[in-house]
Residue, then its C-alpha position, 0 to 999 in steps of 0.5 A: m753251528l745247528s745240528i739236525d737229524w734230516k734224515n729221519t727228519f725227512q723219513k717222518i714226512r714222507e710215512a706222515v704223507g706217503q710214500d704214494e703221494t709225489p709232486s708234480l715235477n718229480v711225476l714229469l721226470q718219473e715219466g721222462s721229461d727232459a730239461f728243457q720240459i723240466l724248464a717250461a713246466t716249473i715256470l707253469s708251477l708258479r702260483t699254480r697247483d700241484e695238479v693242476t701243473l700236471k695237468a696243464s704239462r702235459a697237455l703242452f708236451a703232448r701238443a711240444k716236447t722241444p724249443e722249436e715245436v713250441l716256437k709252431l705253437s701261436e701265444a694264443e695257442l700255447a696259452d690254450l695250451i697251459f689254461p688255467v695255470g696261474f697268470y696262464k697268458t704271461k707264461a706262453h710268451q715267457l715259454l715263446e721268449i724262452s725257446h726262442i732263446l734256448v733255439r737262438d744262443f743254446h741250440s737248443s739246449v737248456p743252459q746248468e748255470q744258474e747265472v744264466l738261467l736267471q736271464l730268461p724270461g721268468v726264471g727266478p732262483k726257485t724256478a732256475n735251481l729246481v732244473i738244475g737239481l732234478a733235471f741235471g743232478t747238480p745239488s741245489i736247493c730250492v727254496d719254495t713257500h713251503v721249504h722257507r716255512i718250514s725251514n723256521r718253523l722247525g726252527w732250523v734257519e731263522t729268515v725273512e727272505p728265500v734268498q736268505t733262507e738259500k744260503a742258511l740252509e747250504a751252510l746247515l744241510p750237506r749237499e747230499a740233503w739239497i735237492e731232495i728237501n724242496e720234494v719232502f717239504v713241497l708234500f708236507g707243506q702241502n698235507i699237515c705243515v699247510p700254512a695257516s692253521p698247521r695241522c700240529t696234531e699230525c704230524p710227525l715233528k711235534a715232539d721237537c718241532p718250536r713251533r715258531g711263527v705258529v699262532h694256530s695249529r691243529 
């Protein structure tokens, strides 16, 4: 099995991108967001820039922090609150559906089991694992576009689909790294190891990275 020094890798990335940069969901967690708010913010974050996610989440939570409070809003009001996140009208509808299910079936609490979370509208493996890891502190690997791309570029995995990356990383990394990898690789993917023409000359990992799949770089 491939042996990697993940602690050293994560530290180099954090030093390169700056200690003061934090993904929006981690910021909300630091501000005291609970499991429902992390779930809602994760829904908002899909196909949305980080700064927009943070602004929209704060606007939403200023009006509605719980499933019951969300259900007091109309779909149009919700859509206005979370605009301009991607697919804001669809997400407003999903948030109402999720809130209804949580109130009806789970006493307004967010379930901690992945298979149950995946039954909620708009919740896929990425969202479920992020909520499980951030909100409940249960080791889980959230594979978004950054984690999938960077893991392959580094040669840690050789996968096509994110679900394959999740399983490969679970076999490769110790459980203590499962939650942290998403935060670290999101920062790295937004600042240095970007999708097109990554900044390889600035990369703290350039001496060891095989740059798999990289055609053009800076």
